[in-house]
N, C-alpha and C positions, 0 to 999 in steps of 0.2 A: 433481411436477405432471404431469398428462396433457397439458395444453395450456399452453404458455408463450408469453407475448407480450412486447412491448418493455417494458411497464410492470413485469412481474415481473423481467425481467433488470435493468432500471434500479434496482429496489428492492434486489435482493440485492447488486449492485455498490456501491451507496451504503451499505448496511448494513455490509459489510466495511470500507469506507473509514472510517466514523465509529468503528469499533472498532479502528482502527489497523492493519488488515491490508491495506495498499495493494497488496502484491504479489499477493494472492489476488484483489483487485478486478480487477487487470490480466489475470490468468489467465481470470477469468470474462468479461471484455470480449472477449478473444480467442475464447473458447468460444462466446459469443453470435454473433459474426461468422461463426465456423465453422459455426454452425447456420443460417446464411442470414438473420440479422436485421441490418438496417441501423441503426446508431446514430442517435438523434435529438438534439435540443438538450439534453434532460434527461440523456441518457446521458453526454454530454461534461461536464456539471456533475459527475456522479458520478465519472467517471474522473479528471478534473482535481483534484477534492478528494482522491481516493486518492493521486495523485502528491504533492500538497501535504503530506498527513499523513505519508507515508512518506519525504519528502525526495527524491523522484525527479525531479530537475530536468530532465535530458535527455529522459526519457520524457514529462514534462509539456509541454515545448516541441514534441515530436513530435506529440502528440495535439492540442495547440492549433493547430498549423499544418495538421494534417490535416483539421480541421473544414471550413474553407473550400475547401481544395485538392481533397480527396477526396469530400466529401459536400455541398458547397455550402451549409454552415451558417455564417451570420454570427455571430460571438461576441456574446453579450449581456452585460449587466452582471454576471450571476452568473459567467460564464466569466472575465471580467476580474478579478473578485474572487478566484477560485481561483488564478489565475496570480500575482496580487500576493501572496497568502498564501505560495505556493510560493517566489517570489523573496525575499520578506522573511524567511521562516523559514530559508532557506539562506544568509542574510547578504548577498545581492546588493542592497544598499540603493540604490546609485546607479542600477542598472538598474531597480529597482522604481519609483523616482521618475521616471525617464525613461519608463517604461512608462505611467504615469499621464498624463504630459504628451503622449504620442503617441496616447492613446485617442481614438477618433472619437466616443465618447459623453461626456456631461457626468458627471464623477465624482460619486458619491453619498457620503453620510456613511459608508456601509459600505466603500466603496473607500478613503477616507481613513483609516478605522479600521484597515484592513489595514496601511497605512503606519505608523500610530501604533503598532500592535502590533510591527511590525518594528523601529521605533526603540527601543521599550521592551526588547525581547528582546536587542537588540544594544547597549544602553546608549548610544544616540545621541540625546542630548537635543535637539540642534538639529533633527534630522529629526522627532522627536516633536512638538516645538513647532510646526513647520510644518504637520504633519498635524492637530494639535489646533486650530489656528487655523481651518483649513478646515472641520473638523467643527462647531465651535461657530458658525461663520457660517451653517451649514445647520440645525443643531439646538442652539440655545443652552442647552437643558435636558438635554444628554447627560451624565448623571451619570458613566457609565463613563469618559468622556473626561477629566473632571476628576480622578477617582480615579487613573487610570493615570498622568496627568501628575504628580500629587502624590507618588505612590509613587516615580517616577523622581527627583524633586527630593530626596526623603528619602534615597534610596540614595546620592545624590551629596553629601549633607550640606548642601544648599542650603535651609536651614530658613526663610529669609525668603520664598522662593518657595512653600514648602509652606503657610505661613500665608496668603500671597496667594491661593492656590487655595482654601483653606478659606473665606476671606472672600467670594470670588466665589460659591462654592457656597451659603453662607449668604444672600447677597444674592438669589440666584435661588430660594431656598427648596428647595434640593436636599439630600438626605441619602444617605450611602453605603449601598449595598445590604449588608445583613448576610449574610455567608456562612454557609451551613448545610449539613449533610450529613444524609441520610435513609436509613434502612434499614427494610425491611418484614419483620417476623417474625410468623408465624402470622396473616397478613392484617391486622396492625396496623402502622401507620407510626410510627416513632420519629424525632424530629428533634433534632439536636445543633448547638449553636453553639460557637465557640471558648471554652475554659475552662468549658464547661457543667457544672453541678453540680446540675441540677434532676431528673435521672433517679432513679427509685427504686433502681436498682442502681449508683448513683454510686460507692460505696466499692469494690465489686467491679470496676467498670470501671477505676478508677484503680489498683487493686492489679495488675490484669492489664497495664495500660499501663506501670507501673513495671517489672514483670518483663520485658516485651518490650523496652522501651527499653534496659535493661541488656544483654539478649541481643544486640541489634543494634549495641551500642557507643555508645549515647547515654545516658551515665550522668547522667540528670537526674531529680531527685526531683520528682514532679508533684502530690503530695497537697497539700491545703490547709494553712494554717498550723497548726502544733501547738506544744506546749510545747518540742518539740525543734527547731523550725524558726522562727527569728526572722522578724518581719514584713519586715525589709529584704530578706531572701533571697527571700521570696515575691514582693515587688514586682519584683525584678530578673528573675524568671522569668515574670512575668505576660504578657509579650508573646512568650514563647518558642513556637516552632511545636510543641513537644512536646505541647501540649494543644489543638492545632487540631481542629476538628470532625471532620475525616475520620478522624483517628486514634482519637478516642473512638468513632465509629461502627463502625470496624473492630473494635475491642476488644469492643464490645457484641455484635457479630455473632459473633465467635469463641466467646464464652461462651454464645450463645443458639441456635446452630445445630449440627447433627450434624457430628462430626469427619469430615473428608474432603470435605464439601460446599463449594462455592464461596461466597465472601462477596461480596455485591453492595451497593455504596454509591452513592447518587446525590447529587451535589453541585451547588449552583446557581451556583457560580463556578469559575474555573479552579483546579485543584489547584496548590499552590505547589511549588517545586522541592524544598524540604526534605521535604515529606510524600511527594512522588513517590519520592524516594530511600528514605525510611523504609518505604514500602509494598512496595518491591522486597525489602528486607531481611526484612520481616515475612513475606512470602510464602515466602521461603526458610527462615526459622527455623521457621515453623509448618507448613510443607508444605501450605499451603492456597492455592488460587487466589483472588486478591482482585481484584474488578472494581470500578473506580471510574469512573462516568460523570460527567464534569464538564461545564462549559458548552461545551466544544469537541468532545471525543471520549470514547470509552470506553477506559479503560486496563485491560488484562488483565495483572495481575502474577502471574507463575508462576516458581518456582524462581529467584528473584532477578533476573528480567528482566521488562521490560514490552513489550507488543505494539507500543507506539509507537516502540520503539527509542530512547527518551530524546529523541524529536524531536516536540514538540507545541507 
């Protein structure tokens, strides 16, 4: 660009942040200042997000404190949200809770949502329940809050609480968002859900998935029930992550795009830990770059590693 302004700098800093390249965002921030540009409130949202995505706790505190001290910028609700994400994702739960209590602004559902996610990621049900209570007091129809809480109870084996959450959702008329993954091939968009068998290339997709799973060490047969596979076996595998939408989308992209080109998948919910691990292995096995943009960040899988550094 011949002429760069603060908006273009903020945009590229944010872009690298949401793609998991926090360190590059920081380098660009330093370059921006070296070129005589003063950061504004939006700049600090971008750089704090970069620190959160990359798990750079010390750097995050430095930039947060620098806002007021060096530039006279009072933190807004977006900055507090980024700091809470940073503290929660790094496991500093007590500090995150104290941070909310000391905020000069009234916490929003988004703020409490960061604490809920921190409790979920660190398997702290008590903290998650505290955050969920605050969220539902502000937004009684927050579907994501109910679903996250139910998942935590399920992981802990507290099935009575799972049923209680389901009853509350039914009472409020809420339904869980159906996770899906999308790919665009030759200007046409293809959508996949978990266990999807509606695609015209379904047999080929599952053949490729079978081969890939064996190559990455997941010896799971994913085809539908046949005379060689009893119904009971199929039922046990119905909830397996082996057939999650993101894996189906990746396999379809692998057989539908030119060898060597990157694979791009867009997902409307957060990628699960099992699929994140699988995508790393698939990128290494196939020697293809796989990019998955989920509800939080873009994950660039290459040579068995992810740009998020397994921190998302």
